[in-house]
N, CA, C and O of each residue as an XYZ file, in Angstrom:
832
protein
N     -17.525      1.575      7.223
C     -16.330      2.295      7.909
C     -15.698      3.487      7.390
O     -15.493      3.531      6.177
N     -15.305      4.619      8.236
C     -15.118      5.774      7.462
C     -13.727      5.640      7.158
O     -13.024      4.929      7.876
N     -13.296      6.192      6.258
C     -11.866      6.087      5.657
C     -10.826      6.998      6.584
O     -11.246      7.863      7.353
N      -9.829      6.784      6.463
C      -8.750      6.841      7.372
C      -7.717      7.793      6.261
O      -7.484      7.474      5.095
N      -7.178      9.047      6.983
C      -6.002      9.363      6.112
C      -4.926      8.879      6.457
O      -4.584      8.874      7.640
N      -4.165      8.364      5.460
C      -2.841      7.530      5.826
C      -1.248      8.292      5.529
O      -1.286      9.164      4.661
N      -0.284      8.111      5.981
C       0.784      8.562      5.534
C       1.886      7.328      5.538
O       1.941      6.491      6.440
N       2.678      7.349      4.482
C       3.544      6.547      4.602
C       4.757      6.688      3.785
O       4.670      7.174      2.657
N       6.229      6.179      4.416
C       7.581      6.650      4.034
C       7.989      5.158      3.670
O       7.996      4.103      4.305
N       8.272      5.468      2.579
C       9.123      4.094      1.940
C      10.888      4.514      2.298
O      11.355      5.648      2.194
N      11.677      3.236      2.745
C      13.105      3.617      2.787
C      13.841      2.497      2.212
O      13.354      1.421      1.868
N      15.258      2.912      2.132
C      16.268      1.867      1.808
C      17.228      1.480      2.885
O      17.693      2.384      3.580
N      17.578      0.249      3.103
C      18.997      0.023      3.629
C      18.902      0.311      5.217
O      18.061      1.044      5.738
N      20.051     -0.495      5.977
C      19.908     -0.428      7.176
C      18.888     -1.263      8.112
O      18.188     -2.064      7.491
N      18.715     -1.206      9.378
C      18.104     -2.122     10.140
C      16.834     -0.946      9.775
O      16.985      0.211      9.381
N      15.183     -1.908     10.142
C      14.092     -0.982     10.195
C      14.265      0.153     11.622
O      14.562     -0.088     12.792
N      14.000      1.196     11.056
C      14.000      2.060     12.146
C      12.827      2.402     12.920
O      11.752      2.100     12.403
N      12.806      2.921     13.953
C      12.001      2.977     14.928
C      11.037      4.172     14.819
O      11.381      5.347     14.693
N       9.729      3.683     14.888
C       8.702      4.478     14.153
C       8.597      5.726     15.161
O       8.528      5.639     16.387
N       8.598      7.181     14.219
C       8.629      8.238     14.957
C       7.131      8.495     15.648
O       6.382      7.873     14.894
N       6.502      8.954     16.451
C       5.098      9.067     16.693
C       4.948     10.577     16.311
O       5.420     11.554     16.893
N       4.273     10.530     15.333
C       3.535     11.801     14.669
C       2.072     12.569     15.048
O       1.051     11.881     15.056
N       2.019     13.618     15.276
C       1.013     14.456     15.956
C      -0.451     13.900     15.483
O      -0.723     13.883     14.283
N      -1.325     13.473     16.405
C      -2.584     13.183     16.156
C      -2.714     11.750     15.471
O      -3.837     11.530     15.016
N      -1.844     10.809     15.325
C      -1.644      9.732     14.942
C      -2.586      8.889     15.727
O      -2.444      9.004     16.945
N      -3.864      7.762     15.177
C      -4.409      7.085     15.675
C      -3.880      5.355     15.920
O      -4.172      4.540     16.796
N      -2.824      5.258     14.491
C      -2.587      4.195     15.090
C      -1.192      4.177     13.792
O      -1.269      4.816     12.743
N       0.205      3.157     14.250
C       0.975      3.332     13.394
C       1.658      1.946     13.069
O       1.571      1.250     14.080
N       2.314      1.265     12.033
C       2.682      0.496     11.572
C       4.027      0.175     10.754
O       4.192      0.779      9.694
N       4.952     -0.699     11.169
C       6.070     -0.913     10.378
C       6.146     -2.523      9.805
O       6.044     -3.626     10.343
N       6.437     -1.924      8.081
C       6.742     -3.141      7.235
C       7.944     -3.530      6.905
O       8.842     -2.745      7.209
N       8.387     -4.977      6.117
C       9.684     -5.097      5.884
C       9.377     -5.533      4.256
O       8.199     -5.587      3.903
N      10.178     -5.762      3.530
C      10.092     -6.510      2.471
C      10.411     -7.761      2.642
O      11.429     -8.113      3.238
N       9.342     -8.755      1.996
C       9.830    -10.211      2.354
C      10.811    -10.639      1.619
O      11.146     -9.952      0.654
N      11.430    -11.754      1.881
C      12.349    -12.456      1.206
C      11.540    -13.547     -0.088
O      11.996    -14.140     -1.065
N      10.394    -13.451      0.400
C       9.444    -14.151     -0.766
C       8.505    -13.636     -1.508
O       7.300    -13.681     -1.260
N       9.204    -12.950     -2.768
C       8.780    -11.955     -3.529
C       8.007    -12.954     -4.871
O       8.352    -14.129     -4.993
N       7.133    -12.444     -5.656
C       6.592    -13.538     -6.947
C       7.328    -12.874     -8.272
O       7.090    -13.223     -9.428
N       8.231    -11.891     -7.895
C       8.519    -11.453     -8.984
C      10.180    -11.193     -8.874
O      10.696    -10.783     -7.834
N      10.814    -11.440     -9.892
C      12.448    -10.970     -9.784
C      12.532     -9.657     -9.820
O      13.534     -9.113     -9.354
N      11.635     -9.011    -10.304
C      11.877     -7.328    -10.305
C      12.168     -6.852     -8.843
O      11.470     -7.018     -7.843
N      13.517     -6.144     -8.983
C      14.136     -5.547     -7.649
C      12.835     -4.677     -7.125
O      12.064     -4.138     -7.919
N      12.690     -4.607     -5.745
C      11.703     -3.264     -5.664
C      12.408     -2.032     -4.921
O      13.479     -2.059     -4.314
N      11.656     -1.085     -5.091
C      12.117      0.144     -4.823
C      12.431      0.349     -3.718
O      13.291      1.229     -3.751
N      12.227      0.033     -2.676
C      12.303     -0.014     -1.129
C      12.678     -1.143     -0.684
O      12.722     -2.127     -1.422
N      13.073     -1.193      0.844
C      13.473     -2.278      1.775
C      12.131     -2.659      2.837
O      11.704     -3.790      3.071
N      11.637     -1.400      3.373
C      10.573     -1.333      4.138
C       9.578     -0.049      4.197
O       9.757      0.765      3.291
N       8.733      0.194      4.973
C       7.837      1.354      5.065
C       7.497      1.707      6.541
O       7.640      0.832      7.395
N       7.093      2.834      6.853
C       6.530      3.001      8.094
C       5.577      3.791      7.556
O       5.744      4.656      6.696
N       4.166      3.338      8.299
C       2.858      3.854      8.376
C       1.898      4.088      9.347
O       1.478      3.322     10.215
N       1.476      5.708      9.001
C       0.455      6.229     10.056
C      -0.565      6.201     10.003
O      -0.718      6.513      8.822
N      -1.783      6.018     10.494
C      -3.321      6.848     10.351
C      -3.815      7.780     11.137
O      -3.658      7.875     12.354
N      -4.532      8.602     10.298
C      -5.249      9.665     10.696
C      -6.591      9.719     10.656
O      -7.176      9.277      9.667
N      -7.486     10.427     12.027
C      -9.107     10.477     11.502
C      -8.989     11.611     10.731
O     -10.016     11.750     10.066
N      -8.070     12.606     10.501
C      -8.211     13.916      9.703
C      -7.117     14.169      9.185
O      -6.057     13.686      9.583
N      -7.277     15.278      7.843
C      -6.129     15.534      6.861
C      -5.070     15.707      7.809
O      -5.264     16.372      8.827
N      -3.635     15.004      7.494
C      -2.655     15.435      8.548
C      -1.937     16.894      8.027
O      -1.712     17.112      6.837
N      -1.697     17.613      8.847
C      -1.171     18.815      8.745
C       0.277     18.574      7.948
O       1.162     18.038      8.615
N       0.587     18.942      6.535
C       1.851     18.530      5.915
C       2.818     19.005      6.651
O       3.695     18.181      6.909
N       3.003     20.394      7.216
C       3.821     20.782      7.955
C       4.400     19.960      9.314
O       5.608     19.818      9.501
N       3.587     19.548     10.042
C       3.608     18.793     11.280
C       4.219     17.718     10.946
O       5.279     17.488     11.527
N       3.761     16.814      9.983
C       4.337     15.660      9.549
C       5.417     15.376      9.248
O       6.164     14.537      9.750
N       5.664     16.444      7.929
C       6.960     16.660      7.561
C       8.104     16.877      8.606
O       9.235     16.400      8.518
N       7.567     17.779      9.741
C       8.755     18.284     10.551
C       9.007     17.195     11.365
O      10.172     17.185     11.762
N       8.146     16.029     11.855
C       8.571     15.001     12.661
C       9.281     14.145     11.946
O      10.120     13.494     12.568
N       9.147     13.921     10.505
C       9.832     12.768     10.017
C      10.975     13.387      9.446
O      11.726     12.576      8.905
N      11.319     14.502      9.401
C      12.658     15.082      8.937
C      13.599     15.311     10.480
O      14.763     15.709     10.447
N      12.956     15.024     11.631
C      13.489     15.424     12.588
C      14.160     13.960     13.187
O      15.256     13.657     13.659
N      12.717     13.127     12.863
C      13.228     11.939     13.423
C      13.721     10.932     13.059
O      14.209     10.150     13.874
N      13.719     10.648     11.475
C      14.254     10.291     10.406
C      15.506     10.648      9.641
O      15.907     10.228      8.556
N      15.938     11.386     10.341
C      17.231     12.393      9.889
C      18.434     11.522      9.377
O      19.254     12.017      8.604
N      18.536     10.208      9.816
C      19.308      8.896      9.699
C      19.198      8.235      8.744
O      20.155      7.631      8.259
N      17.692      8.196      8.134
C      16.947      7.199      7.442
C      17.037      7.301      5.755
O      16.378      8.229      5.286
N      17.606      6.648      5.006
C      17.329      6.788      3.428
C      16.049      6.527      2.803
O      15.595      5.509      2.282
N      15.496      7.875      3.006
C      14.236      7.881      2.580
C      14.032      7.806      0.884
O      14.633      8.604      0.166
N      13.211      6.868      0.373
C      13.147      7.149     -0.826
C      11.600      7.185     -1.381
O      11.432      6.987     -2.584
N      10.581      7.408     -0.620
C       9.587      7.531     -1.115
C       8.551      8.017      0.144
O       8.702      7.703      1.324
N       7.392      8.917     -0.443
C       6.539      9.586      0.925
C       5.300      9.430      0.161
O       5.400      9.598     -1.054
N       3.963      9.094      0.722
C       2.680      9.530      0.125
C       1.874      9.955      1.525
O       2.318      9.920      2.672
N       0.488     10.386      1.050
C      -0.522     10.588      1.836
C      -1.534     10.377      1.211
O      -1.533     10.724      0.029
N      -2.478      9.881      1.653
C      -3.951      9.618      1.155
C      -4.898      9.065      1.862
O      -4.733      8.628      3.001
N      -6.133      9.045      1.123
C      -7.321      8.316      1.846
C      -7.605      6.913      1.649
O      -8.064      6.441      0.609
N      -7.265      6.161      2.870
C      -7.530      4.740      2.639
C      -9.376      4.560      2.868
O     -10.186      5.116      3.609
N      -9.456      3.701      2.020
C     -10.763      2.829      1.670
C     -10.920      1.270      2.140
O     -10.761      0.336      1.355
N     -11.149      1.159      3.090
C     -10.738     -0.140      3.654
C     -12.098     -1.538      3.360
O     -12.934     -2.072      4.089
N     -11.738     -1.667      2.042
C     -13.078     -1.982      1.360
C     -13.352     -3.712      1.825
O     -14.419     -4.266      1.557
N     -12.294     -4.373      2.498
C     -12.420     -5.963      2.905
C     -11.281     -5.681      4.260
O     -10.066     -5.503      4.183
N     -12.199     -5.716      5.543
C     -11.158     -5.308      6.578
C     -10.527     -6.783      6.897
O     -11.119     -7.862      6.908
N      -9.134     -6.503      7.157
C      -8.648     -8.311      7.771
C      -9.011     -8.460      9.073
O      -8.939     -7.682     10.025
N      -9.483     -9.772      8.956
C      -9.751    -10.577     10.007
C      -9.268    -10.610     11.430
O      -8.061    -10.846     11.485
N      -9.776    -10.465     12.455
C      -9.107    -10.580     13.682
C      -7.947    -11.604     13.604
O      -6.840    -11.190     13.948
N      -8.076    -13.027     13.148
C      -7.325    -13.532     13.042
C      -6.078    -13.269     12.200
O      -4.918    -13.554     12.498
N      -6.502    -12.706     11.152
C      -5.031    -12.213     10.256
C      -4.569    -10.974     10.863
O      -3.417    -10.650     10.572
N      -5.223    -10.211     11.646
C      -4.716     -9.123     12.314
C      -3.696     -9.904     13.344
O      -2.491     -9.790     13.117
N      -4.190    -10.806     14.627
C      -3.262    -11.397     15.084
C      -2.151    -12.223     14.680
O      -1.233    -12.331     15.493
N      -2.070    -12.765     13.691
C      -1.432    -13.434     12.852
C      -0.037    -12.659     12.022
O       1.067    -13.085     11.682
N      -0.693    -11.379     11.910
C       0.521    -10.678     11.448
C       0.748    -10.983      9.561
O       1.843    -11.113      9.015
N      -0.345    -11.028      9.001
C      -0.274    -11.552      7.827
C       0.656    -10.971      6.881
O       1.092     -9.871      7.219
N       1.048    -11.418      5.829
C       1.531    -10.759      4.635
C       1.063    -10.020      3.956
O      -0.163    -10.115      4.022
N       1.514     -8.991      3.028
C       0.711     -8.157      1.957
C       1.328     -8.108      1.096
O       2.545     -8.178      1.267
N       0.805     -7.968     -0.209
C       1.120     -7.495     -1.438
C       0.786     -5.852     -1.791
O      -0.327     -5.329     -1.846
N       1.754     -5.389     -1.951
C       1.545     -3.769     -1.919
C       1.423     -3.405     -3.317
O       2.461     -3.687     -3.915
N       0.483     -2.849     -4.105
C       1.022     -1.796     -5.657
C       0.689     -0.654     -5.723
O      -0.383     -0.112     -5.451
N       1.723     -0.225     -6.134
C       1.558      1.372     -6.211
C       1.637      1.311     -7.797
O       2.242      0.551     -8.553
N       0.673      2.559     -8.051
C       0.402      2.470     -9.958
C       0.220      4.021     -9.858
O       0.274      4.761     -8.875
N      -0.013      4.285    -11.188
C      -0.892      5.474    -11.782
C      -2.037      5.475    -12.284
O      -1.989      4.741    -13.271
N      -3.033      5.886    -12.156
C      -4.245      5.787    -12.899
C      -4.383      6.035    -14.604
O      -3.562      6.670    -15.265
N      -5.285      5.557    -14.999
C      -5.380      5.705    -16.568
C      -5.217      7.000    -17.032
O      -6.035      7.705    -16.441
N      -4.494      7.708    -17.876
C      -4.282      9.147    -18.086
C      -5.561      9.602    -18.979
O      -5.811     10.778    -19.242
N      -6.249      8.608    -19.359
C      -7.635      9.090    -20.050
C      -8.497      9.712    -18.929
O      -9.319     10.574    -19.241
N      -8.411      9.474    -18.133
C      -9.301      9.466    -17.009
C      -9.041     10.452    -16.095
O      -7.950     10.360    -15.532
N      -9.790     11.427    -15.776
C      -9.662     12.580    -14.457
C      -9.470     11.756    -13.044
O     -10.014     10.687    -12.765
N      -8.753     12.354    -12.391
C      -8.692     11.662    -11.241
C      -9.933     11.252    -10.364
O     -10.020     10.206     -9.721
N     -10.690     12.049    -10.428
C     -11.954     11.930     -9.882
C     -12.877     10.475    -10.289
O     -13.509      9.669     -9.608
N     -12.506     10.652    -12.193
C     -13.323      9.735    -12.223
C     -12.527      7.994    -12.197
O     -13.040      6.878    -12.119
N     -11.371      8.358    -12.282
C     -10.609      7.085    -11.532
C     -11.172      6.758    -10.493
O     -11.692      5.645    -10.406
N     -11.202      7.700     -9.406
C     -11.128      7.157     -7.935
C     -12.780      6.603     -7.837
O     -13.142      5.891     -6.900
N     -13.557      6.961     -8.753
C     -14.812      6.808     -8.253
C     -15.146      4.934     -9.120
O     -15.889      4.013     -8.785
N     -14.136      5.108    -10.328
C     -14.768      3.834    -10.893
C     -13.742      2.450    -10.360
O     -13.935      1.269    -10.647
N     -12.745      2.956     -9.602
C     -11.955      2.234     -9.091
C     -12.513      1.353     -7.341
O     -12.216      0.274     -6.828
N     -13.496      2.613     -6.882
C     -13.843      2.244     -5.589
C     -14.808      1.290     -5.795
O     -14.834      0.197     -5.229
N     -16.028      1.911     -7.034
C     -17.359      1.821     -6.943
C     -17.675      0.561     -7.931
O     -18.621     -0.196     -7.713
N     -16.872      0.426     -8.936
C     -16.754     -0.760     -9.733
C     -15.679     -2.173     -9.813
O     -16.002     -3.312    -10.150
N     -14.335     -1.687     -9.392
C     -13.181     -2.429     -9.454
C     -13.654     -3.400     -8.012
O     -13.885     -4.609     -7.991
N     -13.696     -2.515     -6.974
C     -13.536     -2.908     -5.570
C     -14.413     -4.198     -5.307
O     -14.013     -5.105     -4.578
N     -15.709     -4.220     -5.989
C     -16.490     -5.381     -5.360
C     -16.003     -6.444     -6.004
O     -16.136     -7.438     -5.291
N     -15.348     -6.760     -7.338
C     -14.700     -7.680     -7.582
C     -13.760     -8.509     -6.904
O     -13.744     -9.740     -6.928
N     -13.007     -7.782     -6.320
C     -11.933     -8.240     -5.454
C     -11.981     -9.050     -4.696
O     -11.209     -9.999     -4.835
N     -12.946     -9.022     -3.521
C     -12.958    -10.009     -2.372
C     -13.389    -11.343     -2.882
O     -13.542    -12.257     -2.072
N     -13.597    -11.533     -4.150
C     -13.952    -12.860     -5.024
C     -12.747    -13.707     -4.985
O     -12.673    -14.934     -4.918
N     -11.711    -12.714     -5.044
C      -9.896    -13.979     -4.761
C      -9.960    -14.802     -3.718
O     -10.400    -14.620     -2.582
N      -9.357    -15.949     -4.349
C      -9.274    -16.782     -3.205
C      -8.116    -16.553     -2.297
O      -7.050    -16.067     -2.675
N      -8.408    -16.965     -0.961
C      -7.584    -17.066      0.271
C      -7.298    -15.452      0.495
O      -6.288    -15.086      1.096
N      -8.065    -14.710      0.076
C      -7.913    -13.262      0.227
C      -8.185    -12.756      1.715
O      -9.322    -12.952      2.143
N      -7.314    -12.163      2.500
C      -8.056    -11.810      3.944
C      -7.748    -10.765      4.430
O      -7.431    -10.620      5.610
N      -7.820     -9.508      3.220
C      -7.958     -7.988      3.614
C      -7.703     -7.192      2.082
O      -6.839     -7.491      1.257
N      -8.426     -6.415      2.006
C      -8.194     -5.480      0.901
C      -8.662     -3.945      1.213
O      -9.759     -3.582      1.640
N      -7.570     -3.176      0.893
C      -7.546     -1.721      0.906
C      -7.091     -1.144     -0.139
O      -6.087     -1.529     -0.739
N      -7.912      0.014     -0.515
C      -7.272      0.955     -1.626
C      -6.790      2.506     -0.934
O      -7.567      3.050     -0.149
N      -5.755      3.019     -1.206
C      -5.504      4.140     -0.944
C      -5.534      5.108     -2.077
O      -5.056      4.843     -3.180
N      -6.097      6.213     -1.781
C      -6.521      7.327     -2.915
C      -5.720      8.624     -2.910
O      -6.266      9.662     -2.537
N      -4.451      8.611     -3.308
C      -3.278      9.893     -3.113
C      -3.914     10.973     -3.162
O      -4.862     11.121     -3.933
N      -3.427     12.055     -2.212
C      -3.512     13.064     -2.360
C      -2.808     13.840     -3.707
O      -3.339     14.846     -4.179
N      -2.051     13.492     -4.049
C      -0.916     14.127     -5.078
C       0.092     12.818     -5.681
O       0.536     11.941     -4.940
N       0.270     12.863     -6.715
C       1.253     11.881     -7.338
C       2.762     12.149     -6.550
O       3.472     13.124     -6.300
N       2.797     10.793     -6.341
C       4.164     10.483     -5.620
C       5.261      9.524     -6.295
O       4.800      8.884     -7.240
N       6.540      9.301     -6.027
C       7.368      8.948     -6.728
C       8.692      8.374     -5.947
O       9.261      9.184     -5.215
N       9.135      7.288     -6.021
C      10.126      6.790     -5.211
C      11.620      7.318     -5.276
O      12.379      7.450     -4.316
N      11.924      7.633     -6.807
C      12.876      8.142     -7.204
C      12.981      8.823     -8.448
O      12.188      8.498     -9.331
N      13.889      9.781     -8.690
C      13.398      9.806    -10.102
C      13.702      9.135    -11.352
O      13.570      9.532    -12.510
N      14.172      7.949    -10.847
C      14.135      6.871    -12.018
C      12.984      6.013    -12.180
O      12.860      5.196    -13.092
N      11.921      6.291    -11.010
C      11.088      5.169    -11.041
C       9.654      5.987    -11.586
O       9.496      7.191    -11.386
N       8.749      5.214    -12.233
C       7.452      5.996    -12.618
C       6.338      6.492    -11.449
O       5.908      5.633    -10.680
N       5.939      7.699    -11.341
C       5.038      8.461    -10.706
C       3.773      7.448    -10.244
O       3.484      6.544    -11.028
N       2.989      7.581     -8.951
C       1.736      6.667     -8.707
C       1.031      7.258     -8.122
O       1.683      7.772     -7.213
N      -0.359      7.645     -8.031
C      -1.170      7.991     -7.861
C      -2.179      7.405     -6.728
O      -2.872      8.178     -6.067
N      -2.220      6.049     -6.547
C      -2.863      5.160     -5.882
C      -2.056      3.943     -5.619
O      -1.168      3.461     -6.323
N      -2.602      3.464     -4.287
C      -1.960      2.170     -3.845
C      -2.903      1.015     -3.352
O      -3.858      1.397     -2.675
N      -2.797     -0.294     -3.574
C      -3.674     -1.378     -3.183
C      -2.739     -2.317     -2.482
O      -1.576     -2.659     -2.695
N      -3.574     -2.600     -1.637
C      -2.846     -3.607     -0.239
C      -3.777     -4.908     -0.410
O      -4.979     -4.859     -0.151
N      -3.326     -5.733     -0.732
C      -3.940     -7.001     -0.531
C      -3.476     -7.929      0.807
O      -2.268     -8.150      0.725
N      -4.003     -8.462      1.866
C      -3.594     -9.027      2.837
C      -3.825    -10.647      2.852
O      -4.925    -11.065      2.493
N      -2.843    -11.536      3.246
C      -2.941    -12.674      2.962
C      -2.135    -13.508      4.104
O      -1.097    -13.091      4.618
N      -2.803    -14.832      4.452
C      -2.141    -15.681      5.615
C      -1.237    -16.158      5.610
O      -0.766    -16.462      6.705
N      -0.420    -16.521      4.267
C       0.731    -16.785      4.224
C       1.194    -16.838      3.106
O       0.349    -16.532      2.265
N       2.481    -17.173      2.561
C       3.421    -17.155      1.118
C       2.237    -17.985      0.424
O       1.581    -17.469     -0.481
N       2.059    -18.904      0.744
C       1.314    -20.196     -0.023
C      -0.131    -19.527     -0.642
O      -0.530    -19.652     -1.800
N      -0.780    -18.804      0.433
C      -2.229    -18.341      0.159
C      -1.898    -16.998     -0.520
O      -2.907    -16.405     -0.903
N      -0.764    -16.392     -0.753
C      -0.663    -15.003     -1.559
C      -0.544    -15.451     -2.528
O      -1.241    -14.916     -3.391
N       0.414    -16.728     -3.043
C       0.939    -17.481     -4.152
C      -0.406    -17.826     -4.758
O      -0.638    -17.284     -5.838
N      -1.402    -18.685     -4.226
C      -2.357    -19.008     -4.752
C      -3.645    -17.953     -5.172
O      -4.498    -18.313     -5.982
N      -3.667    -16.931     -4.676
C      -4.531    -15.910     -5.033
C      -3.737    -14.926     -6.003
O      -4.436    -14.484     -6.915
N      -2.843    -14.637     -5.990
C      -2.416    -14.270     -6.852
C      -2.306    -15.052     -8.433
O      -2.409    -14.430     -9.491
N      -2.145    -16.098     -8.358
C      -2.334    -16.820     -9.507
C      -3.387    -17.462     -9.977
O      -3.410    -18.384    -10.792
N      -4.406    -16.848     -9.337
C      -5.755    -17.296     -9.303
C      -6.367    -16.859    -10.761
O      -5.835    -16.036    -11.506
N      -7.379    -17.447    -10.981
C      -8.273    -16.857    -12.535
C      -8.669    -15.670    -11.992
O      -8.062    -14.691    -12.425
N      -9.804    -15.399    -10.882
C     -10.228    -14.296    -10.645
C      -9.426    -12.516    -10.796
O      -9.863    -11.392    -11.042
N      -7.818    -13.218    -10.431
C      -6.764    -12.139    -10.343
C      -6.174    -12.046    -11.775
O      -6.191    -11.001    -12.425
N      -5.662    -13.189    -12.208
C      -5.118    -12.936    -13.500
C      -5.927    -12.735    -14.965
O      -5.648    -12.326    -16.092
N      -6.957    -13.207    -14.343
C      -8.040    -12.699    -15.707
C      -9.233    -11.607    -15.594
O      -9.274    -10.614    -16.319
N     -10.267    -11.928    -14.529
C     -11.102    -10.969    -14.004
C     -10.627     -9.565    -13.716
O     -11.061     -8.541    -14.243
N      -9.689     -9.657    -12.820
C      -9.481     -8.459    -12.492
C      -8.165     -7.522    -13.003
O      -7.938     -6.349    -12.704
N      -7.403     -8.387    -13.839
C      -6.285     -7.902    -14.476
C      -7.042     -7.271    -15.777
O      -6.547     -6.278    -16.311
N      -8.329     -7.890    -16.323
C      -9.043     -7.088    -17.366
C      -9.503     -5.982    -17.178
O      -9.436     -5.053    -17.983
N     -10.106     -5.950    -15.921
C     -11.016     -4.864    -15.480
C      -9.934     -3.318    -15.534
O     -10.263     -2.211    -15.958
N      -8.323     -3.829    -14.828
C      -7.550     -2.776    -14.313
C      -7.012     -2.162    -15.651
O      -6.413     -1.088    -15.689
N      -7.283     -2.948    -16.757
C      -7.118     -2.245    -18.348
C      -7.647     -0.571    -18.270
O      -7.097      0.445    -18.696
N      -9.128     -0.788    -17.439
C      -9.834      0.544    -17.402
C      -9.591      1.684    -17.082
O     -10.018      2.697    -17.636
N      -8.737      1.604    -15.967
C      -8.492      2.562    -14.451
C      -7.106      2.289    -14.326
O      -6.575      2.914    -13.408
N      -6.403      1.578    -14.941
C      -5.044      1.883    -14.376
C      -3.798      1.926    -15.767
O      -4.014      1.482    -16.894
N      -2.828      2.418    -15.415
C      -1.835      2.539    -16.456
C      -0.744      1.288    -15.979
O       0.103      1.113    -15.103
N      -1.234      0.668    -16.940
C      -0.286     -0.811    -16.764
C       1.298     -0.644    -16.777
O       1.966     -1.430    -16.104
N       1.815      0.185    -17.395
C       3.394      0.073    -17.431
C       3.882      0.983    -15.982
O       5.007      1.040    -15.486
N       2.987      1.453    -15.660
C       3.254      1.833    -14.058
C       3.178      1.342    -12.781
O       3.692      1.760    -11.744
N       2.486      0.425    -12.989
C       2.540     -1.003    -12.048
C       3.686     -1.443    -11.345
O       4.549     -1.962    -12.053
N       3.989     -1.343     -9.750
C       5.174     -1.692     -8.878
C       4.622     -2.570     -8.029
O       3.964     -1.921     -7.216
N       4.557     -3.695     -7.811
C       4.140     -4.739     -6.651
C       5.512     -5.336     -5.861
O       6.483     -5.762     -6.487
N       5.455     -5.307     -4.754
C       6.225     -6.258     -3.681
C       5.335     -6.633     -2.695
O       4.182     -6.254     -2.485
N       6.214     -7.637     -1.970
C       5.485     -8.407     -0.843
C       6.283     -7.970      0.537
O       7.489     -8.150      0.706
N       5.639     -7.535      1.220
C       5.616     -7.099      2.528
C       5.376     -7.942      3.833
O       4.435     -8.734      3.861
N       6.143     -7.798      4.828
C       5.483     -8.532      6.192
C       5.792     -7.790      7.439
O       6.614     -6.877      7.357
N       5.312     -8.026      8.439
C       5.345     -7.048      9.369
C       6.707     -6.965     10.048
O       7.215     -8.039     10.372
N       7.379     -5.818     10.312
C       8.749     -5.409     10.933
C       9.023     -6.156     12.582
O       8.260     -5.925     13.521
N       9.904     -6.812     12.664
C      10.208     -7.374     13.835
C       8.716     -7.900     14.886
O       8.482     -7.660     16.070
N       7.848     -8.754     13.772
C       7.017     -9.490     14.753
C       6.136     -8.240     14.735
O       5.476     -8.278     15.773
N       5.869     -7.303     14.126
C       4.890     -6.547     15.000
C       3.375     -6.736     13.579
O       3.616     -6.715     12.372
N       2.025     -6.893     14.145
C       0.811     -7.493     12.879
C       0.845     -5.870     12.402
O       0.947     -4.737     12.873
N       0.698     -6.529     11.228
C      -0.010     -5.385     10.284
C      -1.247     -4.642     10.581
O      -1.671     -3.806      9.784
């Protein structure tokens, strides 16, 4: 499956906003922060708007549309990157609107971004689908480093893990495969201090 270009906007406060129609978007989704988080750490956003494109998104077109149609939304973050769908969510998962855990992080500063990107995709990705209860897995390799706010760490990559429900998410996240095997391997390519994780679910019943 060919990777798609993804654009995501993180926002804070208010009801989930309507999704603007961006030029050339193949599909779009909205997610909100779940009330069932795995940690007590406050997430840096309340929800996100996501769009997928076949080609590179013209920055001026995307930013103009977002600035115009989201003028009243408190945007706290924005990224654009290439999404590699390592483990596509099943049709059942798509229909049920599964939960997902979203990790943003900065790559290991000892590696170039090209070295990190290759290792993450070719070495780390094959071990992740062994996680119990995992229903889908995507990597987003960002075009540039992004941040939520001046007080938050920058990030250069996003991991998305799909789950059937909170029980499956909790079991998978606490599994040996996640806490030992993958955590140990992440030491190679990720700046551990920069990792932020949040659990999100479909906005207004729209499947992920």
